[in-house]
PyMOL Python script that loads the backbone (N, CA, C, O; Angstrom):
from pymol import cmd

cmd.read_pdbstr("""\
ATOM      1  N   MET A   1     -44.657   5.633 -64.262  1.00  0.00           N
ATOM      2  CA  MET A   1     -43.510   5.038 -64.911  1.00  0.00           C
ATOM      3  C   MET A   1     -42.260   5.994 -64.806  1.00  0.00           C
ATOM      4  O   MET A   1     -42.380   7.179 -65.117  1.00  0.00           O
ATOM      5  N   VAL A   2     -41.125   5.506 -64.392  1.00  0.00           N
ATOM      6  CA  VAL A   2     -39.902   6.293 -64.309  1.00  0.00           C
ATOM      7  C   VAL A   2     -39.017   5.871 -65.466  1.00  0.00           C
ATOM      8  O   VAL A   2     -38.748   4.691 -65.694  1.00  0.00           O
ATOM      9  N   GLU A   3     -38.573   6.907 -66.194  1.00  0.00           N
ATOM     10  CA  GLU A   3     -37.758   6.543 -67.398  1.00  0.00           C
ATOM     11  C   GLU A   3     -36.735   7.695 -67.506  1.00  0.00           C
ATOM     12  O   GLU A   3     -37.110   8.868 -67.514  1.00  0.00           O
ATOM     13  N   ASN A   4     -35.454   7.346 -67.586  1.00  0.00           N
ATOM     14  CA  ASN A   4     -34.411   8.366 -67.737  1.00  0.00           C
ATOM     15  C   ASN A   4     -34.455   9.480 -66.756  1.00  0.00           C
ATOM     16  O   ASN A   4     -34.304  10.647 -67.120  1.00  0.00           O
ATOM     17  N   ASN A   5     -34.666   9.131 -65.472  1.00  0.00           N
ATOM     18  CA  ASN A   5     -34.721  10.146 -64.410  1.00  0.00           C
ATOM     19  C   ASN A   5     -35.851  11.111 -64.553  1.00  0.00           C
ATOM     20  O   ASN A   5     -35.767  12.198 -63.981  1.00  0.00           O
ATOM     21  N   SER A   6     -36.916  10.804 -65.276  1.00  0.00           N
ATOM     22  CA  SER A   6     -38.063  11.669 -65.422  1.00  0.00           C
ATOM     23  C   SER A   6     -39.294  10.788 -65.119  1.00  0.00           C
ATOM     24  O   SER A   6     -39.235   9.558 -65.137  1.00  0.00           O
ATOM     25  N   VAL A   7     -40.359  11.457 -64.852  1.00  0.00           N
ATOM     26  CA  VAL A   7     -41.657  10.720 -64.621  1.00  0.00           C
ATOM     27  C   VAL A   7     -42.498  10.910 -65.846  1.00  0.00           C
ATOM     28  O   VAL A   7     -42.783  12.036 -66.255  1.00  0.00           O
ATOM     29  N   GLN A   8     -42.896   9.807 -66.430  1.00  0.00           N
ATOM     30  CA  GLN A   8     -43.762   9.855 -67.614  1.00  0.00           C
ATOM     31  C   GLN A   8     -45.120   9.274 -67.248  1.00  0.00           C
ATOM     32  O   GLN A   8     -45.227   8.266 -66.550  1.00  0.00           O
ATOM     33  N   LEU A   9     -46.149   9.946 -67.744  1.00  0.00           N
ATOM     34  CA  LEU A   9     -47.555   9.573 -67.407  1.00  0.00           C
ATOM     35  C   LEU A   9     -48.004   8.398 -68.200  1.00  0.00           C
ATOM     36  O   LEU A   9     -47.611   8.212 -69.352  1.00  0.00           O
ATOM     37  N   GLU A  10     -48.840   7.596 -67.575  1.00  0.00           N
ATOM     38  CA  GLU A  10     -49.454   6.503 -68.297  1.00  0.00           C
ATOM     39  C   GLU A  10     -50.608   6.957 -69.235  1.00  0.00           C
ATOM     40  O   GLU A  10     -50.830   6.355 -70.285  1.00  0.00           O
ATOM     41  N   SER A  11     -51.294   7.967 -68.860  1.00  0.00           N
ATOM     42  CA  SER A  11     -52.481   8.464 -69.603  1.00  0.00           C
ATOM     43  C   SER A  11     -52.179   9.825 -70.213  1.00  0.00           C
ATOM     44  O   SER A  11     -51.622  10.691 -69.537  1.00  0.00           O
ATOM     45  N   ALA A  12     -52.544  10.034 -71.504  1.00  0.00           N
ATOM     46  CA  ALA A  12     -52.328  11.289 -72.189  1.00  0.00           C
ATOM     47  C   ALA A  12     -53.160  12.395 -71.579  1.00  0.00           C
ATOM     48  O   ALA A  12     -52.793  13.563 -71.705  1.00  0.00           O
ATOM     49  N   GLU A  13     -54.283  12.075 -70.913  1.00  0.00           N
ATOM     50  CA  GLU A  13     -55.106  13.077 -70.311  1.00  0.00           C
ATOM     51  C   GLU A  13     -54.521  13.703 -69.024  1.00  0.00           C
ATOM     52  O   GLU A  13     -54.885  14.809 -68.625  1.00  0.00           O
ATOM     53  N   GLN A  14     -53.627  12.970 -68.416  1.00  0.00           N
ATOM     54  CA  GLN A  14     -53.014  13.481 -67.173  1.00  0.00           C
ATOM     55  C   GLN A  14     -51.784  14.306 -67.486  1.00  0.00           C
ATOM     56  O   GLN A  14     -50.997  13.924 -68.353  1.00  0.00           O
ATOM     57  N   LEU A  15     -51.598  15.404 -66.821  1.00  0.00           N
ATOM     58  CA  LEU A  15     -50.443  16.269 -67.034  1.00  0.00           C
ATOM     59  C   LEU A  15     -49.789  16.540 -65.660  1.00  0.00           C
ATOM     60  O   LEU A  15     -50.430  16.486 -64.611  1.00  0.00           O
ATOM     61  N   HIS A  16     -48.514  16.826 -65.728  1.00  0.00           N
ATOM     62  CA  HIS A  16     -47.763  17.262 -64.569  1.00  0.00           C
ATOM     63  C   HIS A  16     -47.832  18.780 -64.388  1.00  0.00           C
ATOM     64  O   HIS A  16     -47.927  19.525 -65.363  1.00  0.00           O
ATOM     65  N   ARG A  17     -47.783  19.226 -63.143  1.00  0.00           N
ATOM     66  CA  ARG A  17     -47.739  20.654 -62.879  1.00  0.00           C
ATOM     67  C   ARG A  17     -46.359  21.196 -63.218  1.00  0.00           C
ATOM     68  O   ARG A  17     -45.335  20.570 -62.944  1.00  0.00           O
ATOM     69  N   CYS A  18     -46.364  22.405 -63.836  1.00  0.00           N
ATOM     70  CA  CYS A  18     -45.092  23.070 -64.102  1.00  0.00           C
ATOM     71  C   CYS A  18     -44.483  23.460 -62.772  1.00  0.00           C
ATOM     72  O   CYS A  18     -45.206  23.952 -61.905  1.00  0.00           O
ATOM     73  N   PRO A  19     -43.195  23.267 -62.567  1.00  0.00           N
ATOM     74  CA  PRO A  19     -42.609  23.673 -61.269  1.00  0.00           C
ATOM     75  C   PRO A  19     -42.558  25.185 -61.072  1.00  0.00           C
ATOM     76  O   PRO A  19     -42.389  25.656 -59.948  1.00  0.00           O
ATOM     77  N   CYS A  20     -42.703  25.945 -62.146  1.00  0.00           N
ATOM     78  CA  CYS A  20     -42.651  27.427 -62.071  1.00  0.00           C
ATOM     79  C   CYS A  20     -43.998  28.014 -61.777  1.00  0.00           C
ATOM     80  O   CYS A  20     -44.180  28.656 -60.743  1.00  0.00           O
ATOM     81  N   CYS A  21     -44.972  27.806 -62.683  1.00  0.00           N
ATOM     82  CA  CYS A  21     -46.281  28.478 -62.517  1.00  0.00           C
ATOM     83  C   CYS A  21     -47.310  27.631 -61.772  1.00  0.00           C
ATOM     84  O   CYS A  21     -48.303  28.143 -61.257  1.00  0.00           O
ATOM     85  N   GLY A  22     -47.048  26.314 -61.725  1.00  0.00           N
ATOM     86  CA  GLY A  22     -47.955  25.407 -61.000  1.00  0.00           C
ATOM     87  C   GLY A  22     -49.115  24.884 -61.788  1.00  0.00           C
ATOM     88  O   GLY A  22     -49.937  24.150 -61.240  1.00  0.00           O
ATOM     89  N   TYR A  23     -49.224  25.230 -63.065  1.00  0.00           N
ATOM     90  CA  TYR A  23     -50.328  24.720 -63.883  1.00  0.00           C
ATOM     91  C   TYR A  23     -49.965  23.378 -64.519  1.00  0.00           C
ATOM     92  O   TYR A  23     -48.795  23.081 -64.758  1.00  0.00           O
ATOM     93  N   LYS A  24     -50.989  22.584 -64.783  1.00  0.00           N
ATOM     94  CA  LYS A  24     -50.798  21.249 -65.394  1.00  0.00           C
ATOM     95  C   LYS A  24     -50.576  21.355 -66.888  1.00  0.00           C
ATOM     96  O   LYS A  24     -51.505  21.241 -67.688  1.00  0.00           O
ATOM     97  N   THR A  25     -49.332  21.574 -67.240  1.00  0.00           N
ATOM     98  CA  THR A  25     -49.003  21.799 -68.675  1.00  0.00           C
ATOM     99  C   THR A  25     -47.967  20.804 -69.225  1.00  0.00           C
ATOM    100  O   THR A  25     -47.736  20.768 -70.434  1.00  0.00           O
ATOM    101  N   LEU A  26     -47.380  20.048 -68.408  1.00  0.00           N
ATOM    102  CA  LEU A  26     -46.258  19.185 -68.879  1.00  0.00           C
ATOM    103  C   LEU A  26     -46.620  17.772 -68.991  1.00  0.00           C
ATOM    104  O   LEU A  26     -47.170  17.201 -68.049  1.00  0.00           O
ATOM    105  N   SER A  27     -46.341  17.169 -70.098  1.00  0.00           N
ATOM    106  CA  SER A  27     -46.642  15.736 -70.282  1.00  0.00           C
ATOM    107  C   SER A  27     -45.616  14.841 -69.614  1.00  0.00           C
ATOM    108  O   SER A  27     -45.926  13.715 -69.225  1.00  0.00           O
ATOM    109  N   VAL A  28     -44.399  15.337 -69.479  1.00  0.00           N
ATOM    110  CA  VAL A  28     -43.310  14.608 -68.855  1.00  0.00           C
ATOM    111  C   VAL A  28     -42.499  15.621 -68.055  1.00  0.00           C
ATOM    112  O   VAL A  28     -42.281  16.745 -68.508  1.00  0.00           O
ATOM    113  N   ARG A  29     -42.059  15.228 -66.883  1.00  0.00           N
ATOM    114  CA  ARG A  29     -41.223  16.126 -66.059  1.00  0.00           C
ATOM    115  C   ARG A  29     -39.769  15.808 -66.337  1.00  0.00           C
ATOM    116  O   ARG A  29     -39.361  14.654 -66.476  1.00  0.00           O
ATOM    117  N   GLY A  30     -38.988  16.916 -66.413  1.00  0.00           N
ATOM    118  CA  GLY A  30     -37.562  16.755 -66.514  1.00  0.00           C
ATOM    119  C   GLY A  30     -37.041  16.536 -67.899  1.00  0.00           C
ATOM    120  O   GLY A  30     -35.843  16.297 -68.054  1.00  0.00           O
ATOM    121  N   TRP A  31     -37.890  16.605 -68.951  1.00  0.00           N
ATOM    122  CA  TRP A  31     -37.420  16.345 -70.295  1.00  0.00           C
ATOM    123  C   TRP A  31     -37.315  17.617 -71.133  1.00  0.00           C
ATOM    124  O   TRP A  31     -37.386  17.560 -72.360  1.00  0.00           O
ATOM    125  N   PHE A  32     -37.149  18.753 -70.482  1.00  0.00           N
ATOM    126  CA  PHE A  32     -36.949  20.032 -71.130  1.00  0.00           C
ATOM    127  C   PHE A  32     -38.101  20.499 -71.944  1.00  0.00           C
ATOM    128  O   PHE A  32     -37.926  21.214 -72.931  1.00  0.00           O
ATOM    129  N   GLU A  33     -39.291  20.105 -71.547  1.00  0.00           N
ATOM    130  CA  GLU A  33     -40.511  20.596 -72.168  1.00  0.00           C
ATOM    131  C   GLU A  33     -40.771  21.992 -71.705  1.00  0.00           C
ATOM    132  O   GLU A  33     -40.552  22.291 -70.531  1.00  0.00           O
ATOM    133  N   ILE A  34     -41.242  22.891 -72.590  1.00  0.00           N
ATOM    134  CA  ILE A  34     -41.476  24.315 -72.280  1.00  0.00           C
ATOM    135  C   ILE A  34     -42.971  24.466 -71.950  1.00  0.00           C
ATOM    136  O   ILE A  34     -43.866  24.038 -72.679  1.00  0.00           O
ATOM    137  N   CYS A  35     -43.163  25.118 -70.774  1.00  0.00           N
ATOM    138  CA  CYS A  35     -44.549  25.378 -70.331  1.00  0.00           C
ATOM    139  C   CYS A  35     -45.132  26.533 -71.151  1.00  0.00           C
ATOM    140  O   CYS A  35     -44.529  27.603 -71.224  1.00  0.00           O
ATOM    141  N   GLU A  36     -46.283  26.327 -71.758  1.00  0.00           N
ATOM    142  CA  GLU A  36     -46.907  27.338 -72.569  1.00  0.00           C
ATOM    143  C   GLU A  36     -47.506  28.476 -71.747  1.00  0.00           C
ATOM    144  O   GLU A  36     -47.790  29.547 -72.282  1.00  0.00           O
ATOM    145  N   VAL A  37     -47.701  28.243 -70.436  1.00  0.00           N
ATOM    146  CA  VAL A  37     -48.298  29.286 -69.558  1.00  0.00           C
ATOM    147  C   VAL A  37     -47.228  30.266 -69.063  1.00  0.00           C
ATOM    148  O   VAL A  37     -47.503  31.464 -69.001  1.00  0.00           O
ATOM    149  N   CYS A  38     -46.030  29.810 -68.710  1.00  0.00           N
ATOM    150  CA  CYS A  38     -45.043  30.731 -68.115  1.00  0.00           C
ATOM    151  C   CYS A  38     -43.669  30.662 -68.913  1.00  0.00           C
ATOM    152  O   CYS A  38     -42.776  31.463 -68.636  1.00  0.00           O
ATOM    153  N   PHE A  39     -43.517  29.783 -69.821  1.00  0.00           N
ATOM    154  CA  PHE A  39     -42.349  29.601 -70.715  1.00  0.00           C
ATOM    155  C   PHE A  39     -41.137  29.069 -69.912  1.00  0.00           C
ATOM    156  O   PHE A  39     -40.004  29.213 -70.371  1.00  0.00           O
ATOM    157  N   TRP A  40     -41.344  28.468 -68.745  1.00  0.00           N
ATOM    158  CA  TRP A  40     -40.252  27.778 -68.073  1.00  0.00           C
ATOM    159  C   TRP A  40     -39.888  26.517 -68.735  1.00  0.00           C
ATOM    160  O   TRP A  40     -40.782  25.730 -69.047  1.00  0.00           O
ATOM    161  N   GLU A  41     -38.582  26.242 -68.992  1.00  0.00           N
ATOM    162  CA  GLU A  41     -38.165  24.997 -69.570  1.00  0.00           C
ATOM    163  C   GLU A  41     -37.849  24.006 -68.480  1.00  0.00           C
ATOM    164  O   GLU A  41     -36.917  24.216 -67.703  1.00  0.00           O
ATOM    165  N   ASP A  42     -38.606  22.928 -68.407  1.00  0.00           N
ATOM    166  CA  ASP A  42     -38.512  22.017 -67.252  1.00  0.00           C
ATOM    167  C   ASP A  42     -37.287  21.098 -67.374  1.00  0.00           C
ATOM    168  O   ASP A  42     -37.280  20.087 -68.077  1.00  0.00           O
ATOM    169  N   ASP A  43     -36.264  21.520 -66.645  1.00  0.00           N
ATOM    170  CA  ASP A  43     -34.983  20.729 -66.628  1.00  0.00           C
ATOM    171  C   ASP A  43     -34.890  19.795 -65.407  1.00  0.00           C
ATOM    172  O   ASP A  43     -33.840  19.230 -65.102  1.00  0.00           O
ATOM    173  N   GLY A  44     -36.040  19.663 -64.727  1.00  0.00           N
ATOM    174  CA  GLY A  44     -36.057  18.737 -63.600  1.00  0.00           C
ATOM    175  C   GLY A  44     -35.812  19.471 -62.250  1.00  0.00           C
ATOM    176  O   GLY A  44     -35.879  18.841 -61.195  1.00  0.00           O
ATOM    177  N   GLN A  45     -35.529  20.798 -62.278  1.00  0.00           N
ATOM    178  CA  GLN A  45     -35.336  21.507 -61.024  1.00  0.00           C
ATOM    179  C   GLN A  45     -36.641  21.559 -60.316  1.00  0.00           C
ATOM    180  O   GLN A  45     -37.698  21.686 -60.934  1.00  0.00           O
ATOM    181  N   ASP A  46     -36.569  21.456 -58.940  1.00  0.00           N
ATOM    182  CA  ASP A  46     -37.830  21.447 -58.175  1.00  0.00           C
ATOM    183  C   ASP A  46     -37.542  22.088 -56.824  1.00  0.00           C
ATOM    184  O   ASP A  46     -36.493  22.710 -56.654  1.00  0.00           O
ATOM    185  N   ASP A  47     -38.422  21.956 -55.887  1.00  0.00           N
ATOM    186  CA  ASP A  47     -38.304  22.654 -54.623  1.00  0.00           C
ATOM    187  C   ASP A  47     -37.017  22.419 -53.885  1.00  0.00           C
ATOM    188  O   ASP A  47     -36.507  23.328 -53.230  1.00  0.00           O
ATOM    189  N   HIS A  48     -36.464  21.197 -53.974  1.00  0.00           N
ATOM    190  CA  HIS A  48     -35.284  20.888 -53.193  1.00  0.00           C
ATOM    191  C   HIS A  48     -34.065  21.708 -53.653  1.00  0.00           C
ATOM    192  O   HIS A  48     -33.125  21.876 -52.877  1.00  0.00           O
ATOM    193  N   ASP A  49     -34.056  22.239 -54.935  1.00  0.00           N
ATOM    194  CA  ASP A  49     -32.949  23.079 -55.353  1.00  0.00           C
ATOM    195  C   ASP A  49     -33.408  24.352 -56.097  1.00  0.00           C
ATOM    196  O   ASP A  49     -32.758  24.854 -57.014  1.00  0.00           O
ATOM    197  N   ALA A  50     -34.578  24.835 -55.631  1.00  0.00           N
ATOM    198  CA  ALA A  50     -35.214  25.906 -56.309  1.00  0.00           C
ATOM    199  C   ALA A  50     -34.394  27.220 -56.304  1.00  0.00           C
ATOM    200  O   ALA A  50     -34.615  28.082 -57.154  1.00  0.00           O
ATOM    201  N   ASP A  51     -33.472  27.370 -55.373  1.00  0.00           N
ATOM    202  CA  ASP A  51     -32.676  28.613 -55.292  1.00  0.00           C
ATOM    203  C   ASP A  51     -31.393  28.507 -56.088  1.00  0.00           C
ATOM    204  O   ASP A  51     -30.664  29.493 -56.197  1.00  0.00           O
ATOM    205  N   VAL A  52     -31.093  27.357 -56.645  1.00  0.00           N
ATOM    206  CA  VAL A  52     -29.872  27.143 -57.433  1.00  0.00           C
ATOM    207  C   VAL A  52     -30.029  27.737 -58.818  1.00  0.00           C
ATOM    208  O   VAL A  52     -31.031  27.465 -59.479  1.00  0.00           O
ATOM    209  N   VAL A  53     -29.117  28.507 -59.268  1.00  0.00           N
ATOM    210  CA  VAL A  53     -29.046  29.003 -60.687  1.00  0.00           C
ATOM    211  C   VAL A  53     -28.268  27.934 -61.503  1.00  0.00           C
ATOM    212  O   VAL A  53     -27.045  27.850 -61.385  1.00  0.00           O
ATOM    213  N   ARG A  54     -28.955  27.131 -62.314  1.00  0.00           N
ATOM    214  CA  ARG A  54     -28.345  26.067 -63.032  1.00  0.00           C
ATOM    215  C   ARG A  54     -27.706  26.540 -64.395  1.00  0.00           C
ATOM    216  O   ARG A  54     -26.862  25.871 -64.992  1.00  0.00           O
ATOM    217  N   GLY A  55     -28.179  27.735 -64.822  1.00  0.00           N
ATOM    218  CA  GLY A  55     -27.802  28.098 -66.179  1.00  0.00           C
ATOM    219  C   GLY A  55     -28.614  27.226 -67.121  1.00  0.00           C
ATOM    220  O   GLY A  55     -29.758  26.896 -66.811  1.00  0.00           O
ATOM    221  N   GLY A  56     -28.059  26.845 -68.253  1.00  0.00           N
ATOM    222  CA  GLY A  56     -28.765  26.019 -69.143  1.00  0.00           C
ATOM    223  C   GLY A  56     -29.992  26.630 -69.746  1.00  0.00           C
ATOM    224  O   GLY A  56     -29.977  27.801 -70.123  1.00  0.00           O
ATOM    225  N   PRO A  57     -31.085  25.849 -69.850  1.00  0.00           N
ATOM    226  CA  PRO A  57     -32.279  26.339 -70.598  1.00  0.00           C
ATOM    227  C   PRO A  57     -32.976  27.545 -69.975  1.00  0.00           C
ATOM    228  O   PRO A  57     -33.667  28.277 -70.684  1.00  0.00           O
ATOM    229  N   ASN A  58     -32.817  27.771 -68.690  1.00  0.00           N
ATOM    230  CA  ASN A  58     -33.477  28.897 -68.048  1.00  0.00           C
ATOM    231  C   ASN A  58     -32.500  30.039 -67.730  1.00  0.00           C
ATOM    232  O   ASN A  58     -32.808  30.926 -66.933  1.00  0.00           O
ATOM    233  N   TYR A  59     -31.331  30.006 -68.358  1.00  0.00           N
ATOM    234  CA  TYR A  59     -30.367  31.071 -68.358  1.00  0.00           C
ATOM    235  C   TYR A  59     -29.909  31.429 -66.903  1.00  0.00           C
ATOM    236  O   TYR A  59     -29.408  30.569 -66.180  1.00  0.00           O
ATOM    237  N   GLU A  60     -30.086  32.672 -66.510  1.00  0.00           N
ATOM    238  CA  GLU A  60     -29.568  33.151 -65.235  1.00  0.00           C
ATOM    239  C   GLU A  60     -30.615  32.992 -64.156  1.00  0.00           C
ATOM    240  O   GLU A  60     -30.427  33.543 -63.071  1.00  0.00           O
ATOM    241  N   LEU A  61     -31.714  32.273 -64.377  1.00  0.00           N
ATOM    242  CA  LEU A  61     -32.778  32.186 -63.390  1.00  0.00           C
ATOM    243  C   LEU A  61     -32.705  30.946 -62.535  1.00  0.00           C
ATOM    244  O   LEU A  61     -32.390  29.855 -63.011  1.00  0.00           O
ATOM    245  N   SER A  62     -32.997  31.128 -61.287  1.00  0.00           N
ATOM    246  CA  SER A  62     -33.292  30.009 -60.378  1.00  0.00           C
ATOM    247  C   SER A  62     -34.791  29.761 -60.521  1.00  0.00           C
ATOM    248  O   SER A  62     -35.521  30.635 -60.989  1.00  0.00           O
ATOM    249  N   LEU A  63     -35.223  28.666 -60.150  1.00  0.00           N
ATOM    250  CA  LEU A  63     -36.659  28.352 -60.118  1.00  0.00           C
ATOM    251  C   LEU A  63     -37.395  29.398 -59.260  1.00  0.00           C
ATOM    252  O   LEU A  63     -38.445  29.905 -59.653  1.00  0.00           O
ATOM    253  N   THR A  64     -36.833  29.707 -58.100  1.00  0.00           N
ATOM    254  CA  THR A  64     -37.400  30.676 -57.194  1.00  0.00           C
ATOM    255  C   THR A  64     -37.629  32.038 -57.928  1.00  0.00           C
ATOM    256  O   THR A  64     -38.710  32.621 -57.843  1.00  0.00           O
ATOM    257  N   GLN A  65     -36.616  32.508 -58.626  1.00  0.00           N
ATOM    258  CA  GLN A  65     -36.786  33.757 -59.359  1.00  0.00           C
ATOM    259  C   GLN A  65     -37.780  33.633 -60.505  1.00  0.00           C
ATOM    260  O   GLN A  65     -38.529  34.578 -60.753  1.00  0.00           O
ATOM    261  N   GLY A  66     -37.819  32.520 -61.207  1.00  0.00           N
ATOM    262  CA  GLY A  66     -38.827  32.269 -62.243  1.00  0.00           C
ATOM    263  C   GLY A  66     -40.225  32.327 -61.695  1.00  0.00           C
ATOM    264  O   GLY A  66     -41.121  32.900 -62.315  1.00  0.00           O
ATOM    265  N   ARG A  67     -40.420  31.730 -60.521  1.00  0.00           N
ATOM    266  CA  ARG A  67     -41.768  31.737 -59.886  1.00  0.00           C
ATOM    267  C   ARG A  67     -42.120  33.190 -59.502  1.00  0.00           C
ATOM    268  O   ARG A  67     -43.256  33.615 -59.707  1.00  0.00           O
ATOM    269  N   ALA A  68     -41.167  33.949 -58.952  1.00  0.00           N
ATOM    270  CA  ALA A  68     -41.465  35.318 -58.575  1.00  0.00           C
ATOM    271  C   ALA A  68     -41.787  36.153 -59.834  1.00  0.00           C
ATOM    272  O   ALA A  68     -42.706  36.973 -59.833  1.00  0.00           O
ATOM    273  N   ASN A  69     -41.025  35.928 -60.880  1.00  0.00           N
ATOM    274  CA  ASN A  69     -41.302  36.668 -62.150  1.00  0.00           C
ATOM    275  C   ASN A  69     -42.689  36.293 -62.652  1.00  0.00           C
ATOM    276  O   ASN A  69     -43.426  37.184 -63.073  1.00  0.00           O
ATOM    277  N   TYR A  70     -43.083  35.025 -62.632  1.00  0.00           N
ATOM    278  CA  TYR A  70     -44.394  34.679 -63.104  1.00  0.00           C
ATOM    279  C   TYR A  70     -45.489  35.352 -62.311  1.00  0.00           C
ATOM    280  O   TYR A  70     -46.484  35.777 -62.899  1.00  0.00           O
ATOM    281  N   LYS A  71     -45.354  35.468 -61.013  1.00  0.00           N
ATOM    282  CA  LYS A  71     -46.349  36.101 -60.190  1.00  0.00           C
ATOM    283  C   LYS A  71     -46.343  37.600 -60.436  1.00  0.00           C
ATOM    284  O   LYS A  71     -47.395  38.234 -60.357  1.00  0.00           O
ATOM    285  N   ALA A  72     -45.183  38.185 -60.734  1.00  0.00           N
ATOM    286  CA  ALA A  72     -45.115  39.650 -60.942  1.00  0.00           C
ATOM    287  C   ALA A  72     -45.665  40.060 -62.293  1.00  0.00           C
ATOM    288  O   ALA A  72     -46.420  41.028 -62.378  1.00  0.00           O
ATOM    289  N   PHE A  73     -45.292  39.323 -63.390  1.00  0.00           N
ATOM    290  CA  PHE A  73     -45.683  39.800 -64.707  1.00  0.00           C
ATOM    291  C   PHE A  73     -46.104  38.762 -65.700  1.00  0.00           C
ATOM    292  O   PHE A  73     -46.289  39.084 -66.874  1.00  0.00           O
ATOM    293  N   GLY A  74     -46.274  37.465 -65.263  1.00  0.00           N
ATOM    294  CA  GLY A  74     -46.943  36.461 -66.086  1.00  0.00           C
ATOM    295  C   GLY A  74     -46.077  35.632 -66.980  1.00  0.00           C
ATOM    296  O   GLY A  74     -46.584  34.956 -67.875  1.00  0.00           O
ATOM    297  N   ALA A  75     -44.750  35.661 -66.760  1.00  0.00           N
ATOM    298  CA  ALA A  75     -43.801  34.782 -67.484  1.00  0.00           C
ATOM    299  C   ALA A  75     -42.604  34.615 -66.644  1.00  0.00           C
ATOM    300  O   ALA A  75     -42.333  35.432 -65.763  1.00  0.00           O
ATOM    301  N   SER A  76     -41.844  33.530 -66.902  1.00  0.00           N
ATOM    302  CA  SER A  76     -40.637  33.280 -66.111  1.00  0.00           C
ATOM    303  C   SER A  76     -39.602  34.299 -66.391  1.00  0.00           C
ATOM    304  O   SER A  76     -38.778  34.578 -65.520  1.00  0.00           O
ATOM    305  N   ARG A  77     -39.589  34.892 -67.588  1.00  0.00           N
ATOM    306  CA  ARG A  77     -38.681  35.980 -67.921  1.00  0.00           C
ATOM    307  C   ARG A  77     -39.441  37.024 -68.740  1.00  0.00           C
ATOM    308  O   ARG A  77     -40.282  36.648 -69.557  1.00  0.00           O
ATOM    309  N   LYS A  78     -39.174  38.336 -68.550  1.00  0.00           N
ATOM    310  CA  LYS A  78     -39.951  39.362 -69.241  1.00  0.00           C
ATOM    311  C   LYS A  78     -39.874  39.242 -70.769  1.00  0.00           C
ATOM    312  O   LYS A  78     -40.860  39.461 -71.473  1.00  0.00           O
ATOM    313  N   GLN A  79     -38.716  38.901 -71.248  1.00  0.00           N
ATOM    314  CA  GLN A  79     -38.522  38.805 -72.697  1.00  0.00           C
ATOM    315  C   GLN A  79     -39.353  37.660 -73.326  1.00  0.00           C
ATOM    316  O   GLN A  79     -39.459  37.590 -74.550  1.00  0.00           O
ATOM    317  N   ASP A  80     -39.918  36.801 -72.541  1.00  0.00           N
ATOM    318  CA  ASP A  80     -40.725  35.680 -73.020  1.00  0.00           C
ATOM    319  C   ASP A  80     -42.219  35.945 -72.928  1.00  0.00           C
ATOM    320  O   ASP A  80     -43.015  35.047 -73.204  1.00  0.00           O
ATOM    321  N   LEU A  81     -42.623  37.156 -72.549  1.00  0.00           N
ATOM    322  CA  LEU A  81     -44.111  37.431 -72.455  1.00  0.00           C
ATOM    323  C   LEU A  81     -44.863  37.152 -73.713  1.00  0.00           C
ATOM    324  O   LEU A  81     -46.013  36.718 -73.656  1.00  0.00           O
ATOM    325  N   GLU A  82     -44.243  37.391 -74.880  1.00  0.00           N
ATOM    326  CA  GLU A  82     -44.972  37.157 -76.131  1.00  0.00           C
ATOM    327  C   GLU A  82     -45.226  35.728 -76.410  1.00  0.00           C
ATOM    328  O   GLU A  82     -46.015  35.407 -77.299  1.00  0.00           O
ATOM    329  N   HIS A  83     -44.580  34.826 -75.675  1.00  0.00           N
ATOM    330  CA  HIS A  83     -44.692  33.374 -75.903  1.00  0.00           C
ATOM    331  C   HIS A  83     -45.706  32.630 -75.007  1.00  0.00           C
ATOM    332  O   HIS A  83     -46.040  31.468 -75.240  1.00  0.00           O
ATOM    333  N   VAL A  84     -46.186  33.364 -73.957  1.00  0.00           N
ATOM    334  CA  VAL A  84     -47.021  32.721 -72.981  1.00  0.00           C
ATOM    335  C   VAL A  84     -48.522  32.923 -73.303  1.00  0.00           C
ATOM    336  O   VAL A  84     -48.896  33.761 -74.124  1.00  0.00           O
ATOM    337  N   ARG A  85     -49.363  32.113 -72.616  1.00  0.00           N
ATOM    338  CA  ARG A  85     -50.790  32.246 -72.768  1.00  0.00           C
ATOM    339  C   ARG A  85     -51.375  31.999 -71.406  1.00  0.00           C
ATOM    340  O   ARG A  85     -50.697  31.459 -70.532  1.00  0.00           O
ATOM    341  N   PRO A  86     -52.663  32.393 -71.194  1.00  0.00           N
ATOM    342  CA  PRO A  86     -53.382  32.127 -69.952  1.00  0.00           C
ATOM    343  C   PRO A  86     -53.548  30.630 -69.798  1.00  0.00           C
ATOM    344  O   PRO A  86     -53.596  29.911 -70.796  1.00  0.00           O
ATOM    345  N   PRO A  87     -53.636  30.150 -68.587  1.00  0.00           N
ATOM    346  CA  PRO A  87     -53.922  28.743 -68.359  1.00  0.00           C
ATOM    347  C   PRO A  87     -55.305  28.359 -68.825  1.00  0.00           C
ATOM    348  O   PRO A  87     -56.225  29.174 -68.757  1.00  0.00           O
ATOM    349  N   LEU A  88     -55.477  27.136 -69.297  1.00  0.00           N
ATOM    350  CA  LEU A  88     -56.795  26.618 -69.651  1.00  0.00           C
ATOM    351  C   LEU A  88     -57.475  26.091 -68.391  1.00  0.00           C
ATOM    352  O   LEU A  88     -56.790  25.742 -67.430  1.00  0.00           O
ATOM    353  N   PRO A  89     -58.802  26.025 -68.372  1.00  0.00           N
ATOM    354  CA  PRO A  89     -59.506  25.509 -67.176  1.00  0.00           C
ATOM    355  C   PRO A  89     -59.055  24.149 -66.709  1.00  0.00           C
ATOM    356  O   PRO A  89     -58.982  23.887 -65.508  1.00  0.00           O
ATOM    357  N   GLU A  90     -58.747  23.270 -67.671  1.00  0.00           N
ATOM    358  CA  GLU A  90     -58.324  21.922 -67.321  1.00  0.00           C
ATOM    359  C   GLU A  90     -56.838  21.877 -66.776  1.00  0.00           C
ATOM    360  O   GLU A  90     -56.378  20.847 -66.283  1.00  0.00           O
ATOM    361  N   GLU A  91     -56.179  22.944 -66.880  1.00  0.00           N
ATOM    362  CA  GLU A  91     -54.758  23.020 -66.351  1.00  0.00           C
ATOM    363  C   GLU A  91     -54.731  23.497 -64.962  1.00  0.00           C
ATOM    364  O   GLU A  91     -53.689  23.389 -64.315  1.00  0.00           O
ATOM    365  N   MET A  92     -55.816  24.029 -64.434  1.00  0.00           N
ATOM    366  CA  MET A  92     -55.773  24.557 -63.072  1.00  0.00           C
ATOM    367  C   MET A  92     -55.491  23.575 -61.996  1.00  0.00           C
ATOM    368  O   MET A  92     -55.439  23.942 -60.822  1.00  0.00           O
TER     369      MET A  92
END
""", "prot")
cmd.dss("prot")
cmd.show_as("cartoon", "prot")
cmd.util.cbc("prot")
cmd.orient("prot")
């Protein structure tokens, strides 16, 4: 189902992958939901504009930088390390 330029799932058991860490943590894409695994706020940015710094909820980060940060230290931004958790098996 497409609603307000976002994709909403039909079933509550299905989740979308976070564009930053890649784990299935988002119930809706593009609705500013915060991923509990990497703390990226999903503003709808994706591969087609991953290098763009949009400002807004992810501050000075592009999606590309957020991904690199997650790989390097486990969160999209270092100051958010206290807010993240490891992915659950069903989120893999």
